[in-house]
PyMOL CGO cylinders between C-alpha atoms (Angstrom):
from pymol import cmd
from pymol.cgo import CYLINDER

trace = [
    CYLINDER, 196.51, 10.46, 71.02, 199.08, 8.50, 69.05, 0.3, 1, 1, 1, 1, 1, 1,
    CYLINDER, 199.08, 8.50, 69.05, 196.28, 7.16, 66.89, 0.3, 1, 1, 1, 1, 1, 1,
    CYLINDER, 196.28, 7.16, 66.89, 195.42, 11.20, 66.17, 0.3, 1, 1, 1, 1, 1, 1,
    CYLINDER, 195.42, 11.20, 66.17, 199.05, 11.72, 65.33, 0.3, 1, 1, 1, 1, 1, 1,
    CYLINDER, 199.05, 11.72, 65.33, 199.41, 8.69, 63.11, 0.3, 1, 1, 1, 1, 1, 1,
    CYLINDER, 199.41, 8.69, 63.11, 196.15, 9.84, 61.32, 0.3, 1, 1, 1, 1, 1, 1,
    CYLINDER, 196.15, 9.84, 61.32, 197.76, 13.18, 60.91, 0.3, 1, 1, 1, 1, 1, 1,
    CYLINDER, 197.76, 13.18, 60.91, 200.78, 11.82, 59.24, 0.3, 1, 1, 1, 1, 1, 1,
    CYLINDER, 200.78, 11.82, 59.24, 198.68, 9.47, 57.03, 0.3, 1, 1, 1, 1, 1, 1,
    CYLINDER, 198.68, 9.47, 57.03, 196.53, 12.35, 55.72, 0.3, 1, 1, 1, 1, 1, 1,
    CYLINDER, 196.53, 12.35, 55.72, 199.79, 14.49, 54.94, 0.3, 1, 1, 1, 1, 1, 1,
    CYLINDER, 199.79, 14.49, 54.94, 201.38, 11.41, 53.16, 0.3, 1, 1, 1, 1, 1, 1,
    CYLINDER, 201.38, 11.41, 53.16, 198.42, 11.10, 51.04, 0.3, 1, 1, 1, 1, 1, 1,
    CYLINDER, 198.42, 11.10, 51.04, 198.65, 14.74, 50.02, 0.3, 1, 1, 1, 1, 1, 1,
    CYLINDER, 198.65, 14.74, 50.02, 202.13, 14.05, 49.09, 0.3, 1, 1, 1, 1, 1, 1,
    CYLINDER, 202.13, 14.05, 49.09, 200.87, 12.47, 45.88, 0.3, 1, 1, 1, 1, 1, 1,
    CYLINDER, 200.87, 12.47, 45.88, 200.14, 15.87, 44.48, 0.3, 1, 1, 1, 1, 1, 1,
    CYLINDER, 200.14, 15.87, 44.48, 202.25, 17.72, 42.19, 0.3, 1, 1, 1, 1, 1, 1,
    CYLINDER, 202.25, 17.72, 42.19, 203.79, 19.57, 45.35, 0.3, 1, 1, 1, 1, 1, 1,
    CYLINDER, 203.79, 19.57, 45.35, 205.27, 17.52, 48.21, 0.3, 1, 1, 1, 1, 1, 1,
    CYLINDER, 205.27, 17.52, 48.21, 203.22, 17.98, 51.28, 0.3, 1, 1, 1, 1, 1, 1,
    CYLINDER, 203.22, 17.98, 51.28, 202.52, 21.67, 51.58, 0.3, 1, 1, 1, 1, 1, 1,
    CYLINDER, 202.52, 21.67, 51.58, 202.47, 21.70, 55.27, 0.3, 1, 1, 1, 1, 1, 1,
    CYLINDER, 202.47, 21.70, 55.27, 205.54, 21.50, 57.41, 0.3, 1, 1, 1, 1, 1, 1,
    CYLINDER, 205.54, 21.50, 57.41, 204.79, 20.04, 60.90, 0.3, 1, 1, 1, 1, 1, 1,
    CYLINDER, 204.79, 20.04, 60.90, 206.27, 17.73, 63.33, 0.3, 1, 1, 1, 1, 1, 1,
    CYLINDER, 206.27, 17.73, 63.33, 205.46, 16.60, 66.93, 0.3, 1, 1, 1, 1, 1, 1,
    CYLINDER, 205.46, 16.60, 66.93, 207.40, 16.19, 70.07, 0.3, 1, 1, 1, 1, 1, 1,
    CYLINDER, 207.40, 16.19, 70.07, 206.35, 14.34, 73.26, 0.3, 1, 1, 1, 1, 1, 1,
    CYLINDER, 206.35, 14.34, 73.26, 207.91, 14.80, 76.66, 0.3, 1, 1, 1, 1, 1, 1,
    CYLINDER, 207.91, 14.80, 76.66, 206.63, 12.08, 78.92, 0.3, 1, 1, 1, 1, 1, 1,
    CYLINDER, 206.63, 12.08, 78.92, 207.89, 11.94, 82.55, 0.3, 1, 1, 1, 1, 1, 1,
    CYLINDER, 207.89, 11.94, 82.55, 208.27, 8.36, 83.57, 0.3, 1, 1, 1, 1, 1, 1,
    CYLINDER, 208.27, 8.36, 83.57, 207.94, 8.33, 87.44, 0.3, 1, 1, 1, 1, 1, 1,
    CYLINDER, 207.94, 8.33, 87.44, 209.52, 4.98, 87.66, 0.3, 1, 1, 1, 1, 1, 1,
    CYLINDER, 209.52, 4.98, 87.66, 212.88, 5.61, 85.96, 0.3, 1, 1, 1, 1, 1, 1,
    CYLINDER, 212.88, 5.61, 85.96, 212.56, 9.50, 86.97, 0.3, 1, 1, 1, 1, 1, 1,
    CYLINDER, 212.56, 9.50, 86.97, 213.29, 10.39, 83.33, 0.3, 1, 1, 1, 1, 1, 1,
    CYLINDER, 213.29, 10.39, 83.33, 211.53, 12.20, 80.43, 0.3, 1, 1, 1, 1, 1, 1,
    CYLINDER, 211.53, 12.20, 80.43, 211.17, 9.75, 77.65, 0.3, 1, 1, 1, 1, 1, 1,
    CYLINDER, 211.17, 9.75, 77.65, 211.16, 11.92, 74.59, 0.3, 1, 1, 1, 1, 1, 1,
    CYLINDER, 211.16, 11.92, 74.59, 209.80, 11.02, 71.02, 0.3, 1, 1, 1, 1, 1, 1,
    CYLINDER, 209.80, 11.02, 71.02, 209.84, 13.27, 67.91, 0.3, 1, 1, 1, 1, 1, 1,
    CYLINDER, 209.84, 13.27, 67.91, 208.09, 12.43, 64.68, 0.3, 1, 1, 1, 1, 1, 1,
    CYLINDER, 208.09, 12.43, 64.68, 208.90, 14.46, 61.54, 0.3, 1, 1, 1, 1, 1, 1,
    CYLINDER, 208.90, 14.46, 61.54, 208.40, 13.91, 57.75, 0.3, 1, 1, 1, 1, 1, 1,
    CYLINDER, 208.40, 13.91, 57.75, 211.35, 11.89, 56.52, 0.3, 1, 1, 1, 1, 1, 1,
    CYLINDER, 211.35, 11.89, 56.52, 212.20, 14.31, 53.58, 0.3, 1, 1, 1, 1, 1, 1,
    CYLINDER, 212.20, 14.31, 53.58, 211.78, 17.44, 55.82, 0.3, 1, 1, 1, 1, 1, 1,
    CYLINDER, 211.78, 17.44, 55.82, 214.14, 16.29, 58.39, 0.3, 1, 1, 1, 1, 1, 1,
    CYLINDER, 214.14, 16.29, 58.39, 216.92, 14.98, 55.87, 0.3, 1, 1, 1, 1, 1, 1,
    CYLINDER, 216.92, 14.98, 55.87, 216.80, 18.27, 54.07, 0.3, 1, 1, 1, 1, 1, 1,
    CYLINDER, 216.80, 18.27, 54.07, 217.18, 20.28, 57.29, 0.3, 1, 1, 1, 1, 1, 1,
    CYLINDER, 217.18, 20.28, 57.29, 220.04, 18.11, 58.52, 0.3, 1, 1, 1, 1, 1, 1,
    CYLINDER, 220.04, 18.11, 58.52, 221.76, 18.27, 55.21, 0.3, 1, 1, 1, 1, 1, 1,
    CYLINDER, 221.76, 18.27, 55.21, 221.42, 22.12, 54.99, 0.3, 1, 1, 1, 1, 1, 1,
    CYLINDER, 221.42, 22.12, 54.99, 222.39, 22.71, 58.58, 0.3, 1, 1, 1, 1, 1, 1,
    CYLINDER, 222.39, 22.71, 58.58, 225.72, 20.69, 58.43, 0.3, 1, 1, 1, 1, 1, 1,
    CYLINDER, 225.72, 20.69, 58.43, 226.50, 21.11, 54.59, 0.3, 1, 1, 1, 1, 1, 1,
    CYLINDER, 226.50, 21.11, 54.59, 226.31, 17.38, 53.88, 0.3, 1, 1, 1, 1, 1, 1,
    CYLINDER, 226.31, 17.38, 53.88, 224.45, 14.87, 51.77, 0.3, 1, 1, 1, 1, 1, 1,
    CYLINDER, 224.45, 14.87, 51.77, 223.04, 11.99, 53.99, 0.3, 1, 1, 1, 1, 1, 1,
    CYLINDER, 223.04, 11.99, 53.99, 219.87, 9.97, 53.38, 0.3, 1, 1, 1, 1, 1, 1,
    CYLINDER, 219.87, 9.97, 53.38, 217.42, 8.15, 55.33, 0.3, 1, 1, 1, 1, 1, 1,
    CYLINDER, 217.42, 8.15, 55.33, 216.49, 4.85, 53.46, 0.3, 1, 1, 1, 1, 1, 1,
    CYLINDER, 216.49, 4.85, 53.46, 220.06, 4.15, 52.68, 0.3, 1, 1, 1, 1, 1, 1,
    CYLINDER, 220.06, 4.15, 52.68, 221.82, 1.85, 55.21, 0.3, 1, 1, 1, 1, 1, 1,
    CYLINDER, 221.82, 1.85, 55.21, 225.31, 3.06, 54.33, 0.3, 1, 1, 1, 1, 1, 1,
    CYLINDER, 225.31, 3.06, 54.33, 224.31, 6.58, 56.01, 0.3, 1, 1, 1, 1, 1, 1,
    CYLINDER, 224.31, 6.58, 56.01, 222.82, 5.02, 59.16, 0.3, 1, 1, 1, 1, 1, 1,
    CYLINDER, 222.82, 5.02, 59.16, 225.88, 5.79, 61.39, 0.3, 1, 1, 1, 1, 1, 1,
    CYLINDER, 225.88, 5.79, 61.39, 226.47, 9.27, 60.03, 0.3, 1, 1, 1, 1, 1, 1,
    CYLINDER, 226.47, 9.27, 60.03, 222.79, 10.08, 60.15, 0.3, 1, 1, 1, 1, 1, 1,
    CYLINDER, 222.79, 10.08, 60.15, 222.81, 9.08, 64.04, 0.3, 1, 1, 1, 1, 1, 1,
    CYLINDER, 222.81, 9.08, 64.04, 225.63, 11.30, 64.59, 0.3, 1, 1, 1, 1, 1, 1,
    CYLINDER, 225.63, 11.30, 64.59, 224.12, 14.18, 62.89, 0.3, 1, 1, 1, 1, 1, 1,
    CYLINDER, 224.12, 14.18, 62.89, 220.77, 13.79, 64.47, 0.3, 1, 1, 1, 1, 1, 1,
    CYLINDER, 220.77, 13.79, 64.47, 222.32, 13.59, 67.84, 0.3, 1, 1, 1, 1, 1, 1,
    CYLINDER, 222.32, 13.59, 67.84, 224.02, 16.93, 67.24, 0.3, 1, 1, 1, 1, 1, 1,
    CYLINDER, 224.02, 16.93, 67.24, 220.77, 18.49, 65.50, 0.3, 1, 1, 1, 1, 1, 1,
    CYLINDER, 220.77, 18.49, 65.50, 218.58, 17.41, 68.40, 0.3, 1, 1, 1, 1, 1, 1,
    CYLINDER, 218.58, 17.41, 68.40, 221.30, 18.93, 70.81, 0.3, 1, 1, 1, 1, 1, 1,
    CYLINDER, 221.30, 18.93, 70.81, 220.94, 22.22, 69.09, 0.3, 1, 1, 1, 1, 1, 1,
    CYLINDER, 220.94, 22.22, 69.09, 217.18, 22.43, 68.57, 0.3, 1, 1, 1, 1, 1, 1,
    CYLINDER, 217.18, 22.43, 68.57, 215.66, 20.76, 71.59, 0.3, 1, 1, 1, 1, 1, 1,
    CYLINDER, 215.66, 20.76, 71.59, 216.17, 21.74, 75.26, 0.3, 1, 1, 1, 1, 1, 1,
    CYLINDER, 216.17, 21.74, 75.26, 214.41, 20.96, 78.48, 0.3, 1, 1, 1, 1, 1, 1,
    CYLINDER, 214.41, 20.96, 78.48, 214.05, 22.59, 81.95, 0.3, 1, 1, 1, 1, 1, 1,
    CYLINDER, 214.05, 22.59, 81.95, 212.42, 20.78, 84.92, 0.3, 1, 1, 1, 1, 1, 1,
    CYLINDER, 212.42, 20.78, 84.92, 211.79, 23.02, 87.89, 0.3, 1, 1, 1, 1, 1, 1,
    CYLINDER, 211.79, 23.02, 87.89, 213.95, 25.71, 86.50, 0.3, 1, 1, 1, 1, 1, 1,
    CYLINDER, 213.95, 25.71, 86.50, 217.10, 23.36, 85.97, 0.3, 1, 1, 1, 1, 1, 1,
    CYLINDER, 217.10, 23.36, 85.97, 218.34, 22.44, 82.69, 0.3, 1, 1, 1, 1, 1, 1,
    CYLINDER, 218.34, 22.44, 82.69, 218.13, 18.87, 82.11, 0.3, 1, 1, 1, 1, 1, 1,
    CYLINDER, 218.13, 18.87, 82.11, 220.71, 16.94, 80.11, 0.3, 1, 1, 1, 1, 1, 1,
    CYLINDER, 220.71, 16.94, 80.11, 219.05, 15.03, 77.17, 0.3, 1, 1, 1, 1, 1, 1,
    CYLINDER, 219.05, 15.03, 77.17, 220.61, 11.75, 75.56, 0.3, 1, 1, 1, 1, 1, 1,
    CYLINDER, 220.61, 11.75, 75.56, 219.99, 10.85, 71.94, 0.3, 1, 1, 1, 1, 1, 1,
    CYLINDER, 219.99, 10.85, 71.94, 219.16, 7.22, 71.71, 0.3, 1, 1, 1, 1, 1, 1,
    CYLINDER, 219.16, 7.22, 71.71, 218.45, 6.81, 68.05, 0.3, 1, 1, 1, 1, 1, 1,
    CYLINDER, 218.45, 6.81, 68.05, 215.85, 6.94, 65.26, 0.3, 1, 1, 1, 1, 1, 1,
    CYLINDER, 215.85, 6.94, 65.26, 213.64, 4.75, 63.19, 0.3, 1, 1, 1, 1, 1, 1,
    CYLINDER, 213.64, 4.75, 63.19, 212.10, 5.21, 59.81, 0.3, 1, 1, 1, 1, 1, 1,
    CYLINDER, 212.10, 5.21, 59.81, 208.27, 4.66, 59.61, 0.3, 1, 1, 1, 1, 1, 1,
    CYLINDER, 208.27, 4.66, 59.61, 207.14, 4.99, 55.86, 0.3, 1, 1, 1, 1, 1, 1,
    CYLINDER, 207.14, 4.99, 55.86, 207.36, 8.75, 55.11, 0.3, 1, 1, 1, 1, 1, 1,
    CYLINDER, 207.36, 8.75, 55.11, 208.16, 9.84, 58.71, 0.3, 1, 1, 1, 1, 1, 1,
    CYLINDER, 208.16, 9.84, 58.71, 211.13, 9.51, 61.03, 0.3, 1, 1, 1, 1, 1, 1,
    CYLINDER, 211.13, 9.51, 61.03, 210.78, 9.02, 64.73, 0.3, 1, 1, 1, 1, 1, 1,
    CYLINDER, 210.78, 9.02, 64.73, 213.51, 10.12, 67.00, 0.3, 1, 1, 1, 1, 1, 1,
    CYLINDER, 213.51, 10.12, 67.00, 213.96, 8.79, 70.55, 0.3, 1, 1, 1, 1, 1, 1,
    CYLINDER, 213.96, 8.79, 70.55, 215.69, 10.69, 73.43, 0.3, 1, 1, 1, 1, 1, 1,
    CYLINDER, 215.69, 10.69, 73.43, 215.76, 10.14, 77.04, 0.3, 1, 1, 1, 1, 1, 1,
    CYLINDER, 215.76, 10.14, 77.04, 216.70, 12.79, 79.76, 0.3, 1, 1, 1, 1, 1, 1,
    CYLINDER, 216.70, 12.79, 79.76, 218.89, 12.20, 82.83, 0.3, 1, 1, 1, 1, 1, 1,
    CYLINDER, 218.89, 12.20, 82.83, 216.97, 11.45, 85.95, 0.3, 1, 1, 1, 1, 1, 1,
    CYLINDER, 216.97, 11.45, 85.95, 215.17, 14.34, 87.90, 0.3, 1, 1, 1, 1, 1, 1,
    CYLINDER, 215.17, 14.34, 87.90, 212.75, 14.63, 90.72, 0.3, 1, 1, 1, 1, 1, 1,
    CYLINDER, 212.75, 14.63, 90.72, 208.94, 14.57, 90.14, 0.3, 1, 1, 1, 1, 1, 1,
    CYLINDER, 208.94, 14.57, 90.14, 208.45, 18.08, 88.10, 0.3, 1, 1, 1, 1, 1, 1,
    CYLINDER, 208.45, 18.08, 88.10, 206.15, 20.93, 89.07, 0.3, 1, 1, 1, 1, 1, 1,
    CYLINDER, 206.15, 20.93, 89.07, 207.11, 23.11, 86.10, 0.3, 1, 1, 1, 1, 1, 1,
    CYLINDER, 207.11, 23.11, 86.10, 208.38, 22.04, 82.67, 0.3, 1, 1, 1, 1, 1, 1,
    CYLINDER, 208.38, 22.04, 82.67, 209.88, 24.33, 80.02, 0.3, 1, 1, 1, 1, 1, 1,
    CYLINDER, 209.88, 24.33, 80.02, 210.82, 23.06, 76.71, 0.3, 1, 1, 1, 1, 1, 1,
    CYLINDER, 210.82, 23.06, 76.71, 212.49, 24.83, 73.65, 0.3, 1, 1, 1, 1, 1, 1,
    CYLINDER, 212.49, 24.83, 73.65, 211.66, 23.09, 70.37, 0.3, 1, 1, 1, 1, 1, 1,
    CYLINDER, 211.66, 23.09, 70.37, 212.89, 24.58, 67.15, 0.3, 1, 1, 1, 1, 1, 1,
    CYLINDER, 212.89, 24.58, 67.15, 213.11, 21.52, 65.17, 0.3, 1, 1, 1, 1, 1, 1,
    CYLINDER, 213.11, 21.52, 65.17, 213.30, 22.02, 61.37, 0.3, 1, 1, 1, 1, 1, 1,
    CYLINDER, 213.30, 22.02, 61.37, 213.17, 25.98, 61.82, 0.3, 1, 1, 1, 1, 1, 1,
    CYLINDER, 213.17, 25.98, 61.82, 216.54, 26.08, 60.00, 0.3, 1, 1, 1, 1, 1, 1,
    CYLINDER, 216.54, 26.08, 60.00, 214.79, 24.88, 56.80, 0.3, 1, 1, 1, 1, 1, 1,
    CYLINDER, 214.79, 24.88, 56.80, 211.24, 26.07, 56.95, 0.3, 1, 1, 1, 1, 1, 1,
    CYLINDER, 211.24, 26.07, 56.95, 209.71, 29.37, 58.14, 0.3, 1, 1, 1, 1, 1, 1,
    CYLINDER, 209.71, 29.37, 58.14, 206.37, 27.83, 58.13, 0.3, 1, 1, 1, 1, 1, 1,
    CYLINDER, 206.37, 27.83, 58.13, 207.26, 24.92, 60.48, 0.3, 1, 1, 1, 1, 1, 1,
    CYLINDER, 207.26, 24.92, 60.48, 204.58, 23.84, 63.28, 0.3, 1, 1, 1, 1, 1, 1,
    CYLINDER, 204.58, 23.84, 63.28, 205.54, 21.65, 66.05, 0.3, 1, 1, 1, 1, 1, 1,
    CYLINDER, 205.54, 21.65, 66.05, 203.07, 19.95, 68.20, 0.3, 1, 1, 1, 1, 1, 1,
    CYLINDER, 203.07, 19.95, 68.20, 204.35, 19.57, 71.72, 0.3, 1, 1, 1, 1, 1, 1,
    CYLINDER, 204.35, 19.57, 71.72, 202.98, 17.28, 74.36, 0.3, 1, 1, 1, 1, 1, 1,
    CYLINDER, 202.98, 17.28, 74.36, 204.06, 17.42, 77.80, 0.3, 1, 1, 1, 1, 1, 1,
    CYLINDER, 204.06, 17.42, 77.80, 202.78, 14.41, 80.10, 0.3, 1, 1, 1, 1, 1, 1,
    CYLINDER, 202.78, 14.41, 80.10, 203.67, 14.26, 83.87, 0.3, 1, 1, 1, 1, 1, 1,
    CYLINDER, 203.67, 14.26, 83.87, 201.91, 11.65, 86.12, 0.3, 1, 1, 1, 1, 1, 1,
    CYLINDER, 201.91, 11.65, 86.12, 199.35, 10.89, 83.21, 0.3, 1, 1, 1, 1, 1, 1,
    CYLINDER, 199.35, 10.89, 83.21, 198.38, 14.57, 82.88, 0.3, 1, 1, 1, 1, 1, 1,
    CYLINDER, 198.38, 14.57, 82.88, 198.81, 15.58, 79.20, 0.3, 1, 1, 1, 1, 1, 1,
    CYLINDER, 198.81, 15.58, 79.20, 199.17, 19.36, 78.16, 0.3, 1, 1, 1, 1, 1, 1,
    CYLINDER, 199.17, 19.36, 78.16, 199.54, 20.01, 74.63, 0.3, 1, 1, 1, 1, 1, 1,
    CYLINDER, 199.54, 20.01, 74.63, 200.27, 22.95, 72.48, 0.3, 1, 1, 1, 1, 1, 1,
    CYLINDER, 200.27, 22.95, 72.48, 201.42, 24.00, 68.89, 0.3, 1, 1, 1, 1, 1, 1,
    CYLINDER, 201.42, 24.00, 68.89, 204.51, 26.13, 68.46, 0.3, 1, 1, 1, 1, 1, 1,
    CYLINDER, 204.51, 26.13, 68.46, 204.66, 28.12, 65.10, 0.3, 1, 1, 1, 1, 1, 1,
    CYLINDER, 204.66, 28.12, 65.10, 207.88, 29.47, 63.78, 0.3, 1, 1, 1, 1, 1, 1,
    CYLINDER, 207.88, 29.47, 63.78, 209.50, 31.46, 65.24, 0.3, 1, 1, 1, 1, 1, 1,
    CYLINDER, 209.50, 31.46, 65.24, 208.05, 30.73, 68.64, 0.3, 1, 1, 1, 1, 1, 1,
    CYLINDER, 208.05, 30.73, 68.64, 210.19, 27.86, 70.29, 0.3, 1, 1, 1, 1, 1, 1,
    CYLINDER, 210.19, 27.86, 70.29, 209.43, 28.02, 74.08, 0.3, 1, 1, 1, 1, 1, 1,
    CYLINDER, 209.43, 28.02, 74.08, 206.60, 26.35, 76.06, 0.3, 1, 1, 1, 1, 1, 1,
    CYLINDER, 206.60, 26.35, 76.06, 206.01, 26.43, 79.74, 0.3, 1, 1, 1, 1, 1, 1,
    CYLINDER, 206.01, 26.43, 79.74, 203.64, 24.17, 81.73, 0.3, 1, 1, 1, 1, 1, 1,
    CYLINDER, 203.64, 24.17, 81.73, 202.82, 23.67, 85.42, 0.3, 1, 1, 1, 1, 1, 1,
    CYLINDER, 202.82, 23.67, 85.42, 201.63, 20.51, 86.89, 0.3, 1, 1, 1, 1, 1, 1,
]
cmd.load_cgo(trace, "trace")
C-alpha cells in the first residue's frame, strides 16, 4: 500500500510542472495499531507547499520547510496544528496523541505521531481535517490498521469523521 501512496504522490508531483501547481489537494493519514507497544503509530503525508501554506495561514506566520532555520518553529507549529486537526478515539475513549516530528520527502512532508498505550481496540474513531483550513476541496485518505487488518476510506471536505469496527 505504501508503494501505491508513493506512486500517487509521484504522479501529482509530475503534474506540478504545469502552469498551475498540483490541482488536486490530497493527503493521507495512517493509524496503525501496534499490538506490542499497544499504541497507534500514526503517519501523515501531505504536499509540502500545501501544508506549509495551511500552517502559515492558521497561525499568521511565515515559516518554510526546506529552510533549516525554521525547523524548530515548524515542529512547534505542526505539533499544535496536528493537535487541532487530528483526533483519535479507541473503544469510545479519546486517546492522547503525541507529536514525534516530521521529515521532508521531495515535494511531500511526512508527519509522525504516536498515541498513548491503549488496550486492543474493537472500535476506532478518527477525526481528520488536515488542510481543511486552507482548501475546500481537500481529500484525506485514511487507513486504519488493527492486527494486520486494513480498512481504508476517503474523507472529502467538509467530512472529517470515520468509524471502523474490528
